[in-house]
N, C-alpha and C positions, 0 to 999 in steps of 0.2 A: 504494500500500500504506500502510495506516494505521501511524503511528509509535507506538511504546510510550512510556511516560512516561520511562523511563531513556534512550531514544534522544533524545528531545527535550531532556532535561537535558544529555546529552553534547554535543549540537549547540549548546545555549545557552552552555555553558562554553567551547566552542571559539570561538564567535563573540565572547564577551567577551574571551577571550585575544587574538584578532586585533584587536579594537577597542582594547584597552589598548595593544597594540604600535603601532597607528597613531597614537593620541593621544600616546604617548611620542615617536614620531618627529616629530610635528607640533610638540611643545614644543621639541624639540631644534632644529627649523628656525627657530622664532621667536627662540630665544636666539642662534643663529648669525647670523641676519640683524641682530639688534640690535647684536651685537658688531662685525660687519663695517661696518655703516653708521656707528656711532660712531667706529670707527677711521678710516674714510674721511674723515669730517668733521675729526677732530683732525689727521690727516696733512695735509689740505688747508690747515687753519689754520696749521699749523707751517710749511709751505712759503711761505705768504703772509707770515708774520711774518719769515722769513729774507730773502725778497725785499725786503720793506720796509726791513729793516736795511741791506742792501747799497745800495739806492737812496738811503737817508738819508745814508750815508757818502759816496757818490759825488757827491750833489747838495748836501750840507750843508744839508738841509732847505729847499731852494729850492722854487720853484713846481713843478718837476718831481716832487719828492717828493709834494706834495699832490695833483697830478693822478694820479699812480700809485696813491696810497693811496685816493683817492676813487673810483677805477675798480675796484680789487681788493676792497676791503672789502665793498661791496654784494653781490658775487658770493658771498663767504664767508658773509655773513649769510643770504643766500637759501638756500645749502646747509645752513646750520644750522637754519633754520626747517623745511625739508622733512625733514631728518634727525630733528628733534625730533618732528614729527607721526608719522612712520613708526615710530620707536622706541616712541612711546606706543601706537600701534596694535598693534604686536607684543606689548607688555606686556599689553594687554587680551586679545589672542588667547591668550596664555600662561595667563591666569587662567581663561578658558573651558575650555581643554584640561585644566587642573589640576583644575577642579571635576568634569569628566566622569570623570577618572581616580579621583577620590575616591569617586564614586558606585559605581564598579566595586569599589573596595577595600572599601567598606562592605558591598556584596553578598557579597563573599568572606567577610567577617567574620561575616555572618549565617548562613552555611552551618553553621558549627560554633561557636556562641556561647562555649563554654569557651575556645576559642583565638582569639577575636576580636581580642585584643591584637596578634596577629601581623599583622593588617591594619588597625591603628589609623589613624584619620583623619589624613592629612598634607596636607590641602588648602592652597592657597596663602595663605589668610588666616591660617593657624596655623603651617604649616611647622615644627611642633614647638617653637615659641618662645612661643606665646601663654600656655601654662600656666606658663611660667617668667617671665612678665611682661616679655619682651624684644621684644614686637611691639606697636607703637602706630601705627595707620594715619595719624594726624594729622601725624606727622613722618617716617614711613617713606618718604614720597614723595621726600624729599631724597636717598635712597639709590639711586634708580632711574637708569638710563642716560639717560632722557629729561630728568631734572632736571640731570644733569651737562651735557648738550648745551645745555639752556636757559640755565644760568648762564653758561657760557663764551660762548655766542652773544650774551647780553645785554651782555657786556663788549665784544664786537666791534661791536655796534650803538652802544654808548655812545662808543666810540673814533671811529667813523665820524662821529657827530653832533658830537662835540667837535672833530674835525679840520675839519669843515665850518664850524663857527662860527669857529674860529681862522683859517681861510683867508679868511673874509669880513671879519673884524675885524682885519686887519693894520694896524699891527704886532701881533704875537701878545700875548695877555693871558691871565690866569687865568680869564677868563670862559668860554673854550672848555672848559677843564678842568672847571669847575664844572657847566656844562651837560651835558658828557659823563657825569659821575658820576651826575647826577640822571637822565639818560636811561637809563643802564644799570640803575639801580635800578628805574625804572618798567617797563622791558622785562622784567626778571627777575620782577617781581611779576605782570605780565600772563601770562607763561609759567606760573608756578607756580599762579596762580589757575585758568588753563585746565586744568592737569593735575589740580588738586584737584576741580574741577567734574566732570571726566571720570570720575575714580575714584569720586566720590560717586554718579554715575549708574550706574556698574558695580555698586557696593555695593547700590544700590536694586534693580537688575534681578536681580542674583545676590546675595541677602542673605548676609552673612558670619556664621558661627556665633560665638557668644560676644559679649562686649562689648569687644573689643580696640580698637574705635574710638569 
């Protein structure tokens, strides 16, 4: 049986409502996964630091401490790397879902233009802040969960490299500390550059409105 225009419109509105709900659930899933993975990494790091402090007190920074530290820190660093990549992926997924939701919101606004402000654009590139001048993509990346994991994990990598140098150059010297600091900075720059390139690619594929960046 052929459907009337009103029936097709009603089905479309029902489908859009269902799709909006699915997208909203998917966004909630990305946020929950990002939070849980970040918490898992930070909890694991906290446990490793506490264990290192106990070993340091018991061994008085002897060879036992270095062996334990050089065995544990690479595992924590690996966990940080995979956590960073996955949190970055969930961030990109969240952007995709947010853009799709914004399209549906704009469609709702076009139904009755005089009341379009009730469905004003709240896409992730603006989130109500661009018009207030509070959103700038070039430094917004430092506020992400991926950046938090990246910076903390850079310190872990720097400490590991510093301890390795200090262990090889006994008696201990400040050379290990200097090398560790430089290594941490380089690792942090590598993480942040990768994140920046990733978001620039996302911005190219999914152009952001306005000139916020």
